[in-house]
Structures are given as C-alpha cells and as structure tokens.
NUTOR-701688 format. One record per residue (C-alpha): x, y, z; residue number from 0; residue in one letter. Coordinates in Angstrom, 1 decimal. Each point is the difference from the previous one (the first is absolute). Layout:
! NUTOR-701688
<pt <X,Y,Z>,NUM,'a'>;
...
***
This chain:
! NUTOR-701688
<pt <0.0,0.0,0.0>,0,'m'>;
<pt <2.9,2.4,0.8>,1,'e'>;
<pt <1.1,-0.1,-3.7>,2,'s'>;
<pt <-3.1,2.0,-0.9>,3,'k'>;
<pt <1.3,2.9,2.0>,4,'a'>;
<pt <1.8,1.4,-3.1>,5,'h'>;
<pt <-3.2,0.7,-2.0>,6,'f'>;
<pt <-1.3,3.5,0.0>,7,'e'>;
<pt <-2.0,0.9,3.1>,8,'s'>;
<pt <-3.8,0.2,-0.6>,9,'r'>;
<pt <-0.4,2.3,3.1>,10,'i'>;
<pt <2.1,3.0,0.8>,11,'d'>;
<pt <1.6,-0.8,3.3>,12,'l'>;
<pt <2.7,2.7,-0.1>,13,'n'>;
<pt <-1.7,2.3,2.5>,14,'e'>;
<pt <-0.8,-2.9,2.3>,15,'l'>;
<pt <3.6,-1.2,0.0>,16,'n'>;
<pt <1.4,3.5,0.5>,17,'q'>;
<pt <-2.2,0.7,2.9>,18,'l'>;
<pt <0.7,-3.4,1.6>,19,'i'>;
<pt <3.7,0.5,-0.2>,20,'n'>;
<pt <-0.4,3.5,1.6>,21,'q'>;
<pt <-2.1,-1.4,2.8>,22,'i'>;
<pt <2.5,-2.8,0.7>,23,'k'>;
<pt <2.8,2.6,0.0>,24,'f'>;
<pt <-1.8,2.1,2.6>,25,'e'>;
<pt <-0.8,-3.0,2.2>,26,'i'>;
<pt <3.5,-1.5,-0.2>,27,'q'>;
<pt <1.4,3.3,1.3>,28,'k'>;
<pt <-1.2,-1.4,3.3>,29,'v'>;
<pt <-0.9,-3.7,-0.3>,30,'i'>;
<pt <3.0,-2.4,-0.4>,31,'i'>;
<pt <-0.9,-3.4,-1.5>,32,'g'>;
<pt <-3.7,-1.1,-0.3>,33,'h'>;
<pt <0.2,0.5,-3.8>,34,'e'>;
<pt <-2.5,-2.7,-0.8>,35,'k'>;
<pt <-2.4,1.2,2.7>,36,'n'>;
<pt <0.1,3.5,-1.5>,37,'i'>;
<pt <-0.8,-1.4,-3.4>,38,'d'>;
<pt <-2.9,-1.9,1.6>,39,'l'>;
<pt <-1.3,3.2,1.6>,40,'l'>;
<pt <0.1,1.7,-3.4>,41,'l'>;
<pt <-1.8,-3.0,-1.5>,42,'v'>;
<pt <-2.8,0.6,2.6>,43,'g'>;
<pt <-0.1,3.7,-0.8>,44,'l'>;
<pt <-0.4,-0.4,-3.8>,45,'f'>;
<pt <-2.2,-3.1,0.2>,46,'a'>;
<pt <-2.4,1.9,2.3>,47,'k'>;
<pt <0.4,-2.6,2.7>,48,'g'>;
<pt <0.3,0.5,3.7>,49,'h'>;
<pt <3.1,-1.4,1.7>,50,'v'>;
<pt <0.6,-1.6,3.3>,51,'l'>;
<pt <3.6,0.3,1.3>,52,'i'>;
<pt <1.2,-2.5,2.6>,53,'e'>;
<pt <3.2,-0.2,2.0>,54,'g'>;
<pt <1.5,0.4,3.4>,55,'v'>;
<pt <0.6,3.5,1.4>,56,'p'>;
<pt <2.9,2.1,-1.1>,57,'g'>;
<pt <0.4,-1.3,-3.6>,58,'i'>;
<pt <-1.4,3.0,-1.8>,59,'a'>;
<pt <-3.6,-1.2,-0.7>,60,'k'>;
<pt <-1.7,3.3,1.0>,61,'t'>;
<pt <2.9,2.1,-1.2>,62,'l'>;
<pt <-0.1,-1.5,-3.5>,63,'s'>;
<pt <-3.8,0.7,-0.3>,64,'a'>;
<pt <0.5,3.6,1.3>,65,'k'>;
<pt <2.9,0.7,-2.5>,66,'l'>;
<pt <-2.0,-1.3,-2.8>,67,'l'>;
<pt <-3.0,2.2,1.0>,68,'a'>;
<pt <2.4,2.9,0.3>,69,'k'>;
<pt <1.1,-0.5,-3.6>,70,'a'>;
<pt <-3.6,0.4,-1.1>,71,'i'>;
<pt <-1.6,3.4,-0.2>,72,'n'>;
<pt <-3.4,-0.9,1.4>,73,'s'>;
<pt <-1.9,-0.2,3.2>,74,'d'>;
<pt <1.4,-2.3,2.7>,75,'f'>;
<pt <-1.2,-1.0,3.4>,76,'s'>;
<pt <1.3,-2.4,2.6>,77,'r'>;
<pt <-2.2,-1.9,2.4>,78,'i'>;
<pt <1.5,-1.7,3.1>,79,'q'>;
<pt <-2.3,-3.0,0.8>,80,'f'>;
<pt <-0.5,-0.6,3.7>,81,'t'>;
<pt <-2.3,-2.3,2.0>,82,'p'>;
<pt <-2.3,2.9,0.9>,83,'d'>;
<pt <-0.3,1.4,-3.6>,84,'l'>;
<pt <-3.6,0.3,-1.1>,85,'m'>;
<pt <-1.4,-0.3,-3.6>,86,'p'>;
<pt <-1.0,3.7,0.2>,87,'s'>;
<pt <3.6,0.9,0.8>,88,'d'>;
<pt <1.0,-1.4,-3.4>,89,'v'>;
<pt <-3.0,0.7,-2.3>,90,'l'>;
<pt <-1.4,3.2,1.6>,91,'g'>;
<pt <-3.2,0.9,1.7>,92,'t'>;
<pt <-3.2,2.0,-0.5>,93,'t'>;
<pt <-0.5,3.0,2.4>,94,'i'>;
<pt <-2.7,2.6,0.3>,95,'f'>;
<pt <1.1,3.5,-1.0>,96,'n'>;
<pt <-1.8,2.4,2.3>,97,'m'>;
<pt <0.6,3.1,-2.1>,98,'s'>;
<pt <-1.5,-1.7,-3.1>,99,'k'>;
<pt <-2.6,-2.1,1.8>,100,'s'>;
<pt <1.0,-3.0,-2.0>,101,'e'>;
<pt <2.1,-3.2,0.2>,102,'f'>;
<pt <3.5,0.1,-1.6>,103,'e'>;
<pt <2.4,-2.9,-0.8>,104,'f'>;
<pt <3.6,0.5,1.4>,105,'n'>;
<pt <2.3,-2.1,-2.1>,106,'q'>;
<pt <2.4,-2.3,1.9>,107,'g'>;
<pt <3.6,-0.6,-1.0>,108,'p'>;
<pt <-0.9,-2.7,-2.4>,109,'i'>;
<pt <-1.0,2.7,-2.4>,110,'f'>;
<pt <3.4,0.5,-1.7>,111,'s'>;
<pt <1.8,-1.1,-3.1>,112,'n'>;
<pt <2.6,-2.1,1.9>,113,'i'>;
<pt <-0.9,-1.4,3.4>,114,'v'>;
<pt <2.7,-1.7,2.2>,115,'l'>;
<pt <-1.6,-2.2,2.7>,116,'i'>;
<pt <2.7,-0.8,2.5>,117,'d'>;
<pt <-0.4,-3.3,2.0>,118,'e'>;
<pt <-3.3,-0.8,-1.6>,119,'i'>;
<pt <-0.3,-3.2,2.1>,120,'n'>;
<pt <-0.2,2.1,3.3>,121,'r'>;
<pt <-3.6,1.2,-0.6>,122,'a'>;
<pt <-3.0,-2.2,0.9>,123,'p'>;
<pt <-2.1,-1.8,-2.7>,124,'a'>;
<pt <-2.7,2.8,-0.1>,125,'k'>;
<pt <2.6,2.6,-1.0>,126,'t'>;
<pt <1.7,-2.3,-2.5>,127,'q'>;
<pt <-3.5,-0.7,-1.5>,128,'a'>;
<pt <-0.4,3.7,-0.6>,129,'a'>;
<pt <2.6,-0.3,-2.7>,130,'l'>;
<pt <-1.9,-2.7,-2.0>,131,'f'>;
<pt <-2.1,2.2,-2.1>,132,'e'>;
<pt <2.5,2.9,-0.5>,133,'v'>;
<pt <2.8,-2.4,-1.1>,134,'m'>;
<pt <-2.2,-1.9,-2.4>,135,'e'>;
<pt <-2.4,2.6,-1.4>,136,'e'>;
<pt <1.9,3.3,0.6>,137,'f'>;
<pt <-2.9,1.4,1.9>,138,'q'>;
<pt <-1.3,0.4,3.6>,139,'v'>;
<pt <-3.7,-0.5,1.0>,140,'s'>;
<pt <-1.1,1.8,3.2>,141,'i'>;
<pt <-3.5,0.9,1.2>,142,'d'>;
<pt <-1.5,-1.0,-3.3>,143,'g'>;
<pt <2.4,2.2,-2.0>,144,'q'>;
<pt <2.8,-1.1,-2.3>,145,'t'>;
<pt <3.2,2.0,-0.3>,146,'y'>;
<pt <2.3,-0.8,-2.9>,147,'k'>;
<pt <3.8,0.1,0.4>,148,'m'>;
<pt <2.2,2.1,-2.2>,149,'d'>;
<pt <2.3,-2.0,-2.2>,150,'e'>;
<pt <2.6,-1.2,0.1>,151,'p'>;
<pt <-0.9,-1.7,3.3>,152,'f'>;
<pt <2.6,-2.3,1.4>,153,'w'>;
<pt <0.4,-1.7,3.4>,154,'v'>;
<pt <3.3,-1.1,1.4>,155,'l'>;
<pt <-0.2,-1.9,3.2>,156,'a'>;
<pt <2.7,-1.4,2.3>,157,'t'>;
<pt <0.0,-2.8,2.5>,158,'q'>;
<pt <2.4,-1.8,2.3>,159,'n'>;
<pt <-0.1,-3.8,-0.4>,160,'p'>;
<pt <1.8,-0.7,3.3>,161,'i'>;
<pt <-1.7,1.9,2.7>,162,'e'>;
<pt <-3.4,-1.4,0.7>,163,'q'>;
<pt <-1.0,1.6,3.3>,164,'e'>;
<pt <-2.6,2.7,-0.5>,165,'g'>;
<pt <-0.5,-0.9,-3.7>,166,'t'>;
<pt <-2.9,-1.4,-2.0>,167,'y'>;
<pt <0.4,-2.4,-2.9>,168,'r'>;
<pt <-1.2,1.6,-3.3>,169,'l'>;
<pt <-3.0,-1.9,-1.3>,170,'p'>;
<pt <0.2,-1.7,-3.3>,171,'e'>;
<pt <-2.4,2.4,-1.6>,172,'a'>;
<pt <2.3,2.9,1.0>,173,'q'>;
<pt <3.1,-1.8,-1.2>,174,'l'>;
<pt <-1.6,-0.6,-3.3>,175,'d'>;
<pt <-0.4,3.7,-0.6>,176,'r'>;
<pt <3.8,0.4,-0.1>,177,'f'>;
<pt <1.5,-0.6,-3.4>,178,'l'>;
<pt <3.3,-1.2,1.6>,179,'m'>;
<pt <1.7,-0.6,3.2>,180,'k'>;
<pt <3.6,1.1,-0.1>,181,'i'>;
<pt <2.4,-1.5,2.5>,182,'e'>;
<pt <2.9,2.2,1.2>,183,'f'>;
<pt <3.0,-1.9,1.4>,184,'d'>;
<pt <3.2,0.9,1.8>,185,'y'>;
<pt <2.8,1.6,-2.1>,186,'p'>;
<pt <3.2,-1.9,-0.8>,187,'n'>;
<pt <3.2,1.0,1.7>,188,'e'>;
<pt <1.2,2.4,-2.8>,189,'d'>;
<pt <-3.4,1.7,-0.1>,190,'e'>;
<pt <0.0,0.5,3.7>,191,'e'>;
<pt <3.4,1.5,0.0>,192,'v'>;
<pt <-1.2,2.4,-2.7>,193,'n'>;
<pt <-3.0,0.9,2.1>,194,'i'>;
<pt <2.3,1.0,2.9>,195,'l'>;
<pt <2.3,1.9,-2.3>,196,'n'>;
<pt <-2.9,2.0,-1.5>,197,'t'>;
<pt <-1.5,0.7,3.3>,198,'k'>;
<pt <3.3,1.3,1.3>,199,'h'>;
<pt <0.5,2.3,-2.9>,200,'e'>;
<pt <-3.4,1.5,0.4>,201,'r'>;
<pt <0.8,1.2,3.5>,202,'r'>;
<pt <-3.5,-0.3,1.3>,203,'g'>;
<pt <-1.8,1.7,-3.0>,204,'n'>;
<pt <-3.4,-1.5,-0.9>,205,'l'>;
<pt <0.2,-2.4,-2.9>,206,'e'>;
<pt <-3.4,0.9,-1.4>,207,'i'>;
<pt <1.0,3.6,-0.6>,208,'q'>;
<pt <2.4,-1.3,-2.7>,209,'e'>;
<pt <-2.9,-1.3,-2.2>,210,'i'>;
<pt <-1.2,2.0,-2.9>,211,'s'>;
<pt <-3.5,-0.3,-1.5>,212,'k'>;
<pt <0.2,-1.8,-3.4>,213,'v'>;
<pt <-3.6,-0.9,-1.1>,214,'i'>;
<pt <-3.5,1.4,0.6>,215,'d'>;
<pt <-3.4,-1.5,0.4>,216,'a'>;
<pt <-1.0,0.6,-3.7>,217,'n'>;
<pt <3.1,-1.6,-1.3>,218,'q'>;
<pt <-0.6,-3.1,2.2>,219,'i'>;
<pt <-3.5,-0.4,-1.4>,220,'q'>;
<pt <1.2,0.3,-3.5>,221,'a'>;
<pt <2.7,-2.5,0.5>,222,'l'>;
<pt <-2.4,-2.4,1.8>,223,'q'>;
<pt <-2.1,0.0,-3.2>,224,'k'>;
<pt <3.1,-0.7,-2.1>,225,'i'>;
<pt <0.9,-3.0,2.1>,226,'v'>;
<pt <-3.5,-1.5,-0.6>,227,'q'>;
<pt <0.9,-0.1,-3.7>,228,'d'>;
<pt <3.1,-2.2,0.5>,229,'v'>;
<pt <-0.4,-3.2,-2.1>,230,'h'>;
<pt <-0.3,-3.4,1.6>,231,'i'>;
<pt <-0.3,-3.0,-2.2>,232,'d'>;
<pt <-2.9,-2.4,0.4>,233,'e'>;
<pt <2.4,-2.9,0.9>,234,'n'>;
<pt <1.3,2.2,2.9>,235,'l'>;
<pt <-3.6,0.7,1.2>,236,'r'>;
<pt <-0.6,-3.8,0.0>,237,'k'>;
<pt <3.4,-0.4,1.9>,238,'y'>;
<pt <-1.2,2.4,2.7>,239,'i'>;
<pt <-3.3,-1.9,0.3>,240,'v'>;
<pt <1.9,-3.3,0.3>,241,'q'>;
<pt <2.1,1.4,2.9>,242,'i'>;
<pt <-3.0,1.4,1.8>,243,'v'>;
<pt <-2.1,-3.1,-0.4>,244,'q'>;
<pt <2.8,-2.2,1.2>,245,'n'>;
<pt <0.0,1.9,3.3>,246,'t'>;
<pt <-3.5,-1.2,0.5>,247,'r'>;
<pt <1.0,-3.7,-0.7>,248,'k'>;
<pt <3.2,-0.1,2.1>,249,'h'>;
<pt <-0.2,-2.4,2.9>,250,'s'>;
<pt <1.7,2.5,2.3>,251,'g'>;
<pt <-2.5,2.8,-0.6>,252,'v'>;
<pt <-3.3,0.4,1.7>,253,'i'>;
<pt <-1.0,3.1,-1.8>,254,'l'>;
<pt <1.4,0.7,-3.5>,255,'g'>;
<pt <0.1,3.2,-2.0>,256,'a'>;
<pt <-3.2,1.4,-1.5>,257,'s'>;
<pt <-0.7,1.3,-3.6>,258,'p'>;
<pt <0.7,3.5,1.4>,259,'r'>;
<pt <3.5,-1.3,0.6>,260,'a'>;
<pt <0.3,-1.1,-3.6>,261,'s'>;
<pt <-0.9,3.5,-1.1>,262,'v'>;
<pt <2.5,1.4,2.5>,263,'s'>;
<pt <2.8,-2.1,-1.4>,264,'v'>;
<pt <-0.7,1.1,-3.6>,265,'m'>;
<pt <-0.3,3.7,1.1>,266,'t'>;
<pt <3.3,-0.2,2.0>,267,'a'>;
<pt <1.8,-1.8,-2.8>,268,'a'>;
<pt <-1.0,2.7,-2.5>,269,'k'>;
<pt <1.3,2.7,2.3>,270,'a'>;
<pt <3.2,-2.0,0.7>,271,'f'>;
<pt <0.6,-0.3,-3.7>,272,'a'>;
<pt <-0.6,3.7,-0.6>,273,'a'>;
<pt <2.5,1.1,2.7>,274,'i'>;
<pt <2.5,-2.3,-1.7>,275,'r'>;
<pt <-0.5,1.9,-3.2>,276,'g'>;
<pt <-2.2,-2.5,-1.9>,277,'r'>;
<pt <-3.5,0.3,-1.3>,278,'d'>;
<pt <-0.6,-3.8,0.2>,279,'f'>;
<pt <0.1,-2.5,2.9>,280,'v'>;
<pt <2.4,-2.9,0.1>,281,'t'>;
<pt <-0.2,-3.2,2.0>,282,'p'>;
<pt <2.8,1.4,2.2>,283,'d'>;
<pt <-2.1,3.0,0.9>,284,'d'>;
<pt <-2.7,-2.3,1.3>,285,'i'>;
<pt <2.5,-2.1,2.0>,286,'k'>;
<pt <1.5,3.2,1.5>,287,'q'>;
<pt <-3.3,1.3,1.4>,288,'i'>;
<pt <-2.1,-3.1,0.6>,289,'v'>;
<pt <1.3,-0.6,3.6>,290,'a'>;
<pt <-0.5,3.6,1.2>,291,'p'>;
<pt <-3.5,0.0,-1.5>,292,'v'>;
<pt <-1.1,-3.4,1.2>,293,'l'>;
<pt <1.7,-0.9,3.3>,294,'h'>;
<pt <-2.2,2.1,2.3>,295,'h'>;
<pt <-3.1,-1.5,-1.6>,296,'r'>;
<pt <0.8,-3.6,0.9>,297,'l'>;
<pt <-1.0,-1.8,3.2>,298,'i'>;
<pt <2.2,-3.1,0.6>,299,'l'>;
<pt <-1.0,-3.1,1.8>,300,'t'>;
<pt <1.0,-0.2,3.7>,301,'p'>;
<pt <2.4,-2.8,-0.8>,302,'e'>;
<pt <1.9,2.2,-2.5>,303,'k'>;
<pt <0.1,3.0,2.5>,304,'e'>;
<pt <1.3,-2.3,2.7>,305,'m'>;
<pt <2.8,-1.1,-2.4>,306,'e'>;
<pt <0.9,3.6,-0.5>,307,'g'>;
<pt <-0.9,-0.1,-3.7>,308,'i'>;
<pt <-0.7,3.5,-1.5>,309,'l'>;
<pt <-2.6,0.8,-2.6>,310,'a'>;
<pt <2.7,1.2,-2.4>,311,'k'>;
<pt <1.7,-3.4,0.1>,312,'e'>;
<pt <-3.3,-1.6,-1.1>,313,'i'>;
<pt <-0.3,2.5,-2.8>,314,'i'>;
<pt <3.5,-0.8,-1.2>,315,'n'>;
<pt <-0.9,-3.7,0.1>,316,'e'>;
<pt <-3.0,0.7,-2.1>,317,'i'>;
<pt <2.0,2.1,-2.5>,318,'l'>;
<pt <2.5,-2.9,-0.4>,319,'e'>;
<pt <-2.8,-2.4,-0.8>,320,'g'>;
<pt <-1.5,2.1,-2.9>,321,'i'>;
<pt <1.6,0.2,-3.5>,322,'e'>;
<pt <1.1,3.5,-0.8>,323,'i'>;
<pt <-1.8,1.2,-3.2>,324,'p'>;
<pt <2.2,0.6,-3.0>,325,'r'>;
***
C-alpha cells in the first residue's frame, strides 16, 4: 500500500501538515518525548474525537493537554473533577433574574471549544453522566431547553490508573464516548536527563508562556472536514470490521467492541494518515491506532484480569490472526 504514496494527492494536505508541524514544534519546546502520544492527541483533534489520557502523576498528561490547547486560538476551560462536584457545576444552571423577571441560563465551564477535565474518575456517577449528551450530541438539555455547543468542541480528560481511593470507575457508556485512550508512560533515561536540563535552563519560568498560538477554531473545522475525505479502500473497511468482530468472539473478552468502535477506528485511521501526509489509509495506519481506539472499550474475563493480561495484548493477538489486506 505504501507504494501508492507517490501518486498525486487527491486532497490538498499542505495546510494541515504545515499546521501540525508548527503545533508539534510549539509543544516540543516544553514536552520531551511522548512523540507518538502527541500524534494521537492530534488525531483526536482532527478526527473530532474526545480523548482520555491515562497515566501516573508527574508524566505530563495534563501539561500536554494544556500546551496543545495553548497552541490553539480558541476558548479553553479546565474543570477539576472532585467527589463533591455536581452536574450543574459542569453544565450550568437556570437562575431567576430579578431585574428582568425571567429565568436565565448561566453556562457552565463545559461551554467551551476545548475542555480539559482533570481526574475525570474522581467525580461520582451522576456528574459523569452529565457528560453523556454533550460529548455525543454536542448539546446540553436543561429544564426543557436545548443549548448547542459552539464548534469545534473537544473534550480531553485525564485519569490516574493507580490511585483508587476516592475514585469512581467510568461506566462503559462513558468510556465509549472517547475516541481513544492514550497511555502516558515514564520517560527513558536520556529523556529524563533532558527534562532536568531544560527545567534548569528555564530558571523557574513558566513553560506555558513559551507556547505561541498556531491555529484557530475556523481552521480546525475546515481541516476536520478535509480529514473526512481521506480515502479508505473497501478491503480496509472490511479489515476493521474483522478486527472489531473478533473482539466479540475472543474467549478472554466478556464485552467486545461495538459498531461505534468500528466507525471510530476508521475515523482515527483517516486522521492518522492525514497527519502522516497521505490522503489514503494503509493497513499500518489501522494497526497503529487500533489499540488506543479499542482497548478502553473491552471488558476482559476475570481469569484474564487475574493473569495480568491487558486488553491491548488481546488486540495484538487478534491482529496477528487476521490476514493483512494487500
């Protein structure tokens, strides 16, 4: 499939690629390593897919999201989820305006182009459930009224997989609304040395002040439409369906991926191809993004969990058992 990369592009991806390179340049002024994760964040942005970021404290989960938001010239809000957070604290509330003698809706922090939800698993189920409609339908319904979100609308959420005290497991319906789950890991030795060197050279100056704005909301919407036009061959669409259907048949899986997951794999693969400078999807694009798109949607059997088997290991096993389209 890669041999086709030499034919003339059917979609003009020059602006997309220039902007992506500029965004990466800005983020990498501060973030050392995590190149693949930054690519996946950009896939989520241009595929119009919300992203869940998981990792232990101190490895730049929240910082990466904040830096990406800083490089975008649009509205940004950050919500710190806590056990006492109410749905109205997120969505907003209707209050009576005495001077006008009428009820008015005060928008909550969810009404923004980019919303960073820090430690999403610290809020109880009723607050998490408040996100269902807005993440899926880009609207909020309160007191019989529907309020549309301005686009682009993109949710980035972080969670710590280790600390369980005072946290609430995200329900499957909530997880399914995230296009991808990106796992941040520890840096290697060289990267960590570079982190210390960079921090020392800054002499306490705030990293986020170094980031310049690269792209605005209108450009994001235009590029999101271009990504939708990326070509994916019918054989590759069948390949995606085979992968997803095999998650439902695997003996180590109680709950496999849904048809929404198939659509998510295809959408993410298109965006991944576009940020690689191609207007068509290859099998490798699918293999690169299938684990981040699927692993948070699978529920493994208790036996597999006790063995320490991870969902991404089962996904890799499924990939090895399916013939790659030519």
